[in-house]
C-alpha positions as CSV (number, residue, x, y, z in Angstrom):
1,M,112.5,65.4,168.4
2,S,110.5,63.7,165.6
3,S,112.4,61.4,163.3
4,S,111.8,59.4,160.1
5,S,114.1,58.4,157.4
6,S,114.6,55.7,154.7
7,S,116.4,55.0,151.5
8,A,114.5,55.3,148.2
9,S,114.5,53.2,145.1
10,S,116.9,54.4,142.5
11,S,114.3,53.9,139.8
12,S,111.6,56.3,141.3
13,S,110.6,59.2,139.1
14,S,109.7,62.8,139.6
15,E,110.7,66.3,138.6
16,D,112.3,68.1,135.7
17,G,115.9,68.2,134.5
18,N,118.6,70.8,134.2
19,G,122.0,71.5,132.7
20,N,123.6,69.9,129.7
21,G,126.4,67.4,129.4
22,H,128.6,69.2,126.9
23,G,130.7,71.2,129.4
24,A,131.1,68.6,132.1
25,R,134.4,67.0,132.9
26,R,134.9,63.5,131.8
27,G,137.7,62.8,134.3
28,G,141.1,64.0,135.1
29,G,142.9,64.9,138.3
30,D,141.7,63.2,141.4
31,F,138.8,61.6,139.5
32,E,140.7,59.9,136.8
33,G,139.6,56.3,136.4
34,P,140.8,53.4,134.4
35,S,140.5,53.7,130.6
36,L,137.1,52.7,129.3
37,T,138.5,51.6,125.9
38,R,138.6,47.8,126.0
39,R,140.4,45.6,123.4
40,R,139.2,42.2,122.4
41,G,141.4,39.5,121.0
42,N,140.9,40.5,117.4
43,N,141.9,44.1,118.2
44,E,138.3,45.4,118.0
45,I,137.8,48.4,120.4
46,W,134.8,48.6,122.7
47,P,133.5,52.2,122.4
48,G,133.5,53.0,126.1
49,P,133.5,56.8,125.7
50,F,130.6,56.5,123.2
51,V,128.6,54.6,125.8
52,E,129.4,57.2,128.4
53,D,128.1,60.0,126.2
54,L,125.0,58.0,125.5
55,V,124.3,57.4,129.2
56,V,124.7,61.1,129.9
57,K,122.3,62.0,127.1
58,V,119.7,59.5,128.2
59,A,119.9,60.8,131.8
60,I,119.5,64.4,130.7
61,D,116.6,63.5,128.4
62,A,114.8,61.6,131.2
63,S,115.5,64.4,133.7
64,R,114.1,67.1,131.4
65,S,111.0,65.1,130.3
66,I,110.0,63.5,133.6
67,G,112.2,64.7,136.4
68,R,115.6,64.2,138.0
69,L,114.6,61.2,139.9
70,A,113.7,59.5,136.6
71,A,117.3,59.7,135.5
72,A,118.3,56.7,137.6
73,G,115.9,54.3,136.0
74,A,116.8,55.5,132.5
75,I,120.5,55.0,133.3
76,A,119.9,51.5,134.6
77,N,118.1,50.5,131.4
78,V,121.1,51.5,129.3
79,F,123.5,49.4,131.5
80,Q,121.3,46.4,130.9
81,V,121.9,46.3,127.2
82,C,124.9,44.0,127.4
83,S,127.8,43.1,129.7
84,T,130.2,45.6,128.0
85,W,127.7,48.5,128.6
86,Q,127.2,47.3,132.1
87,A,131.0,47.5,132.7
88,V,130.8,51.2,131.9
89,S,128.7,51.6,135.0
90,R,131.8,51.1,137.1
91,S,133.4,54.3,135.7
92,D,133.6,56.9,138.4
93,P,134.4,59.7,135.9
94,L,131.0,58.8,134.3
95,W,129.2,59.2,137.7
96,H,131.1,62.5,138.2
97,R,129.5,63.8,134.9
98,L,126.1,62.4,135.9
99,T,126.2,63.9,139.4
100,S,127.1,67.3,137.9
101,V,124.5,67.5,135.2
102,I,121.6,65.9,137.2
103,W,122.3,67.1,140.7
104,G,124.5,70.2,140.1
105,R,127.3,68.9,142.3
106,T,130.9,69.6,141.3
107,H,132.5,68.4,144.5
108,R,131.8,65.2,146.3
109,M,131.2,64.4,150.0
110,H,131.5,60.6,149.6
111,T,134.2,58.2,148.7
112,T,133.1,57.8,145.0
113,W,131.0,59.7,142.6
114,H,128.7,56.8,142.3
115,E,128.0,56.9,146.0
116,E,127.5,60.7,145.7
117,Y,124.9,60.2,142.9
118,V,123.0,57.6,144.9
119,Y,123.0,59.8,148.0
120,R,121.7,62.8,146.1
121,H,119.0,60.7,144.5
122,Q,117.9,59.2,147.8
123,T,117.9,62.6,149.5
124,S,115.8,64.1,146.8
125,Q,113.4,61.2,147.2
126,N,113.2,61.9,150.9
127,F,112.3,65.5,150.1
128,R,109.5,64.3,147.9
129,L,108.1,61.9,150.4
130,G,108.6,64.2,153.5
131,R,111.1,61.9,155.3
132,S,113.2,64.0,157.6
133,V,114.6,64.4,161.1
134,H,113.5,67.6,162.9
135,V,115.6,69.2,165.7
136,T,115.9,72.5,167.5
137,L,119.4,74.0,167.8
138,H,120.6,75.4,171.1
139,F,123.0,78.2,171.9
140,D,124.1,80.5,174.7
141,P,121.9,83.6,174.6
142,T,123.9,85.7,177.0
143,G,125.9,88.8,176.1
144,V,123.2,90.5,174.0
145,D,123.4,94.2,174.6
146,I,120.3,95.6,172.8
147,P,116.5,94.9,173.1
148,G,115.6,92.5,170.4
149,G,119.2,91.4,169.8
150,L,118.3,87.8,169.8
151,I,116.0,88.2,166.8
152,C,117.4,86.0,164.0
153,R,117.5,88.1,160.8
154,C,119.0,85.7,158.3
155,L,120.1,82.1,157.8
156,T,122.7,80.5,155.4
157,L,123.4,76.8,154.8
158,S,126.5,75.1,153.5
159,D,127.4,71.4,153.3
160,A,128.9,71.5,156.8
161,H,127.4,74.5,158.6
162,L,124.3,76.6,159.4
163,A,125.0,80.3,160.1
164,C,122.4,82.5,161.8
165,G,122.7,86.3,161.8
166,F,121.1,88.2,164.7
167,A,119.9,91.7,165.2
168,D,122.8,92.6,167.6
169,G,125.3,91.9,164.8
170,T,126.5,88.5,165.9
171,V,126.7,85.4,163.7
172,R,126.3,82.0,165.4
173,L,127.6,79.0,163.5
174,F,126.3,75.5,163.9
175,D,127.9,72.2,162.8
176,L,125.4,70.3,160.8
177,A,126.9,66.9,161.6
178,T,126.8,67.3,165.4
179,R,124.0,70.0,165.4
180,L,126.1,71.9,168.0
181,H,126.8,75.6,168.3
182,V,130.5,75.8,167.5
183,A,131.4,79.5,167.0
184,T,130.1,83.0,167.4
185,F,131.5,85.8,165.2
186,H,131.3,89.4,166.4
187,P,131.5,92.6,164.3
188,Q,133.8,95.5,165.4
189,H,132.1,97.9,167.8
190,G,131.6,101.3,166.0
191,D,129.3,104.2,166.1
192,R,125.6,103.2,166.0
193,L,123.3,105.1,163.7
194,G,120.2,103.4,165.2
195,S,119.3,100.5,167.5
196,F,119.5,98.0,164.6
197,S,122.3,99.4,162.5
198,R,124.5,96.4,163.4
199,S,121.8,93.9,162.5
200,V,123.1,91.2,160.2
201,S,121.8,91.7,156.7
202,G,123.2,88.5,155.1
203,I,125.8,85.8,155.3
204,I,128.0,83.9,152.7
205,I,129.8,80.7,153.6
206,T,132.6,79.7,151.3
207,D,134.7,77.3,153.4
208,P,137.0,78.1,155.1
209,R,135.7,81.7,155.1
210,I,132.5,83.2,156.4
211,I,131.5,86.6,155.2
212,F,128.7,88.7,156.7
213,A,127.3,92.2,156.4
214,T,125.5,94.5,158.7
215,L,122.7,97.0,158.0
216,D,125.1,100.0,158.3
217,G,127.0,98.6,155.3
218,D,130.0,97.0,157.0
219,I,131.2,93.7,155.6
220,Y,133.2,91.3,157.7
221,V,135.4,88.3,156.9
222,A,136.4,85.5,159.3
223,V,138.0,82.1,159.1
224,I,135.6,79.4,160.4
225,E,138.2,77.5,162.3
226,G,140.1,80.7,163.3
227,Q,139.6,83.7,165.6
228,H,136.0,84.7,166.2
229,Q,136.7,88.4,165.9
230,A,135.9,89.1,162.3
231,R,138.0,91.4,160.1
232,R,136.2,94.3,158.6
233,A,136.8,94.1,154.8
234,H,134.6,97.0,153.8
235,I,133.5,100.1,155.9
236,G,130.0,101.1,155.2
237,N,129.0,104.6,154.1
238,I,125.4,104.8,155.1
239,V,125.1,108.5,154.2
240,D,126.1,107.9,150.6
241,D,124.7,104.4,150.1
242,G,121.7,104.0,152.4
243,S,121.0,100.8,154.5
244,L,122.3,97.5,153.4
245,V,119.0,95.6,153.5
246,D,120.2,92.3,152.1
247,F,123.5,90.6,151.3
248,T,124.4,87.4,149.5
249,G,127.0,85.9,147.1
250,C,129.2,83.0,146.4
251,G,133.0,82.5,146.3
252,R,133.5,84.8,143.3
253,W,131.0,87.6,144.0
254,W,129.4,89.5,146.9
255,V,126.2,91.3,146.2
256,G,124.5,93.9,148.4
257,L,121.0,95.4,148.1
258,Y,120.7,98.9,149.5
259,A,117.8,101.3,150.2
260,G,117.9,104.9,151.1
261,V,119.8,106.7,148.4
262,P,118.5,106.8,144.8
263,G,120.4,105.1,142.1
264,R,122.6,103.0,144.4
265,A,120.5,99.9,145.0
266,I,123.0,97.2,143.8
267,H,126.6,96.9,145.0
268,I,128.8,94.1,143.7
269,W,132.3,93.2,145.0
270,D,134.9,90.9,143.7
271,G,135.0,88.2,146.3
272,N,138.6,87.4,145.7
273,T,140.1,90.9,145.9
274,E,137.3,92.3,148.1
275,E,137.1,95.3,145.7
276,L,133.8,97.1,144.9
277,V,133.3,96.7,141.1
278,Y,129.8,97.9,140.5
279,V,127.2,100.4,141.9
280,N,124.0,101.2,140.2
281,T,120.2,100.5,139.6
282,T,117.1,102.3,140.8
283,L,115.4,99.1,142.1
284,T,114.8,100.4,145.7
285,D,114.4,104.1,144.9
286,R,110.7,104.0,146.0
287,E,111.8,102.4,149.3
288,S,114.3,105.0,150.3
289,L,112.4,106.2,153.4
290,R,111.8,102.7,154.6
291,G,115.5,102.0,154.2
292,W,116.3,104.6,156.8
293,R,113.6,103.5,159.1
294,M,115.2,100.0,159.3
295,L,118.0,101.4,161.3
296,T,115.7,102.1,164.3
297,E,112.6,99.9,163.7
298,L,111.9,96.2,162.9
299,T,110.1,96.7,159.6
300,E,108.9,94.3,157.0
301,A,111.4,93.3,154.3
302,I,112.1,96.0,151.7
303,G,113.9,93.8,149.2
304,R,115.7,90.6,148.7
305,V,118.7,89.5,146.5
306,R,119.9,85.9,145.7
307,V,122.5,84.5,143.4
308,T,122.6,81.4,141.1
309,S,125.5,79.1,140.3
310,Q,125.5,80.7,136.8
311,E,127.0,83.9,138.1
312,S,123.7,85.8,138.0
313,A,121.7,87.6,140.7
314,V,118.0,88.0,141.1
315,A,116.8,91.0,143.2
316,C,113.2,92.1,144.0
317,T,111.1,94.6,145.9
318,S,107.4,94.6,146.5
319,N,106.6,95.8,142.9
320,K,109.6,94.8,140.7
321,Y,112.3,92.2,140.1
322,M,115.5,92.2,138.0
323,V,118.1,89.7,136.9
324,L,121.8,90.8,136.6
325,D,124.7,89.0,135.0
326,L,127.4,89.5,137.7
327,R,130.1,89.5,135.0
328,N,128.4,92.4,133.2
329,P,125.9,94.0,135.6
330,A,125.7,97.3,133.7
331,F,123.3,95.7,131.3
332,P,120.5,93.8,133.3
333,L,119.3,90.6,131.7
334,H,115.7,91.3,132.8
335,D,113.8,94.1,134.5
336,R,110.1,93.6,135.2
337,E,107.3,95.3,137.2
338,S,104.1,93.7,138.4
339,A,100.7,95.4,138.9
340,R,99.9,92.7,141.4
341,G,103.0,93.2,143.5
342,F,105.3,90.6,145.0
343,I,105.8,89.0,148.4
344,V,109.5,90.0,149.0
345,N,110.2,87.1,151.4
346,S,109.1,84.5,148.8
347,L,112.1,85.2,146.4
348,D,114.8,82.5,146.3
349,T,117.0,80.8,143.8
350,N,118.6,77.4,143.1
351,N,121.4,76.7,140.6
352,E,119.6,78.1,137.6
353,A,116.1,79.3,138.5
354,F,114.2,81.5,140.9
355,I,110.8,81.5,142.5
356,I,108.6,84.5,143.4
357,V,105.0,84.7,144.7
358,D,102.7,87.6,143.9
359,N,100.3,89.3,146.3
360,R,97.5,87.0,145.2
361,G,99.4,83.9,146.1
362,R,100.4,82.8,142.6
363,A,104.0,81.4,142.5
364,I,106.0,81.2,139.3
365,V,109.4,79.5,138.9
366,R,111.5,80.8,136.0
367,R,114.9,80.2,134.6
368,A,117.1,83.1,135.6
369,D,118.9,83.5,132.3
370,T,115.9,83.4,129.9
371,L,112.9,83.9,132.2
372,E,111.4,80.7,130.7
373,E,108.6,79.7,132.9
374,L,109.2,76.2,134.4
375,C,106.0,76.0,136.4
376,R,103.4,78.0,138.3
377,F,101.0,77.1,141.1
378,N,98.5,78.8,143.4
379,T,99.7,78.8,147.0
380,R,96.4,80.2,148.4
381,L,98.6,81.8,151.0
382,G,99.0,85.4,152.1
383,N,102.0,86.7,154.1
384,L,104.7,84.0,153.7
385,M,108.4,83.3,153.6
386,G,110.0,80.8,151.3
387,C,113.1,79.0,150.0
388,M,113.8,76.5,147.3
389,N,116.3,73.9,146.2
390,L,116.8,72.0,142.9
391,G,113.5,70.2,143.1
392,Y,111.2,71.7,145.7
393,A,109.7,75.0,146.9
394,L,109.1,75.4,150.6
395,L,106.7,78.2,151.7
396,C,105.9,79.0,155.3
397,A,102.7,80.7,156.4
398,A,101.0,80.8,159.8
399,G,103.8,78.6,161.1
400,V,103.3,75.7,158.7
401,I,105.8,74.9,156.0
402,R,104.2,73.5,152.8
403,V,106.1,71.8,149.9
404,W,105.6,71.9,146.2
405,G,107.5,70.1,143.4
406,I,108.8,72.9,141.2
407,E,109.3,70.9,138.1
408,H,105.6,70.3,137.6
409,G,104.1,72.6,140.2
410,Q,102.3,70.0,142.2
411,Y,101.6,70.3,146.0
412,L,103.2,67.5,147.9
413,Y,102.7,67.9,151.7
414,S,103.2,70.1,154.7
415,F,105.6,69.7,157.6
416,G,104.1,68.2,160.8
417,E,105.5,71.0,163.1
418,N,103.9,74.3,163.6
419,I,106.7,76.7,164.4
420,G,104.8,79.9,164.8
421,A,105.8,83.2,163.2
422,V,109.0,83.0,161.2
423,N,111.8,85.6,160.8
424,A,114.2,83.8,158.5
425,M,114.3,80.6,156.4
426,A,116.8,78.8,154.2
427,G,117.0,75.5,152.4
428,D,119.4,73.5,150.2
429,D,119.2,70.0,148.8
430,R,119.6,68.3,152.2
431,H,118.5,70.7,154.9
432,V,115.8,73.3,155.7
433,A,116.3,75.8,158.5
434,A,113.8,78.3,160.0
435,A,114.1,80.9,162.8
436,S,111.0,81.5,164.8
437,S,110.1,84.8,166.3
438,N,110.8,83.4,169.8
439,S,114.5,82.9,168.8
440,T,114.1,79.1,168.3
441,I,116.2,77.7,165.4
442,H,114.6,74.7,163.7
443,L,116.4,72.3,161.4
444,W,115.1,69.5,159.2
445,D,117.5,67.0,157.8
446,F,116.4,65.0,154.7
447,G,119.8,63.3,154.2
448,A,119.7,59.7,153.0
449,Q,120.2,57.3,155.9
């Protein structure tokens, strides 16, 4: 194991901003703090709420013009104006707003929102400087009943867990705090339409549930702390729909990308009712034959789909991408082809944007809702796999993971470990995970120490 970590200065600067402060909560419920309205002896009122609004605006402006890490220094300057303004810095509802608009966090993992903000800032700084702890995760490989069953096909991260989906249909769950394998979820054994028909296509973690789908179109739901035999929530119809080549979602929506039957590329389910609410698009029509071949062969990726926190989905194939509003998918927000073609495994999203790399190695980061270009950079890489978080893009080629800042498109560094050929990769604002072709699961933790 290699290890390095440190805390970062709260006034360091980098990256670009996101969000706006108008829709954020100012308090209430569990986060209600003491009133910020302060009376003096002569009945004058200190404008606490006004100072709060000013602080949020200053933070957003600094984040957008310089980067998220610059928000901390801008906030500190406001608090230094006078003792009354400094008192506002003790308002936890204010830090709730700041954590939401700067770091996109709506629930906290620490005692106070101020602690949450500082932690997110320091963790992002660690990402920028390459400070992390690298480990390999271990699990019991017995019980695999097909050749190639231990090939990891997909990875998904949550705050507490890493889920790994394998070619034999099993999902192995790891606890990120202990880095131990804590559960294995199995699909129901049914008819096989090919050696890899039960291969896991994608996983969603919405604690306490884990949802995963297999190539034959079945979708399973299990309780993380419950029984490990998953319940089949949807029975796939591979003849009518084709192969379910990728699957993703969030608490509200499940999204599947199919290939094999024209005009049925995108399926959307209501995650609360588990009902199918949309089927359409021709995105994978050109890949129909390859969709059927995936049932019996380990082929290259046909397409990929990812969701944002703004209830939109971005899907791509090697020659086209599209953006859908999950609340109104019948009218795609954007639908674009490329003469250069795309590297399918490069597509990923964060809260509001997506990255995709073309076949000449040019990466572009765009806002999902407007397609506004946030940055572009030349990777000078060929076949690659990638992921992204709020501030950084991580692209793996020839076993080496390289990191770019996505707010200005600058190359930062490469990981010290060469992990060989990669089958799957995932990242969030604290962790990066990658599955090597030799079934080794790698994990890097950038969490502030």
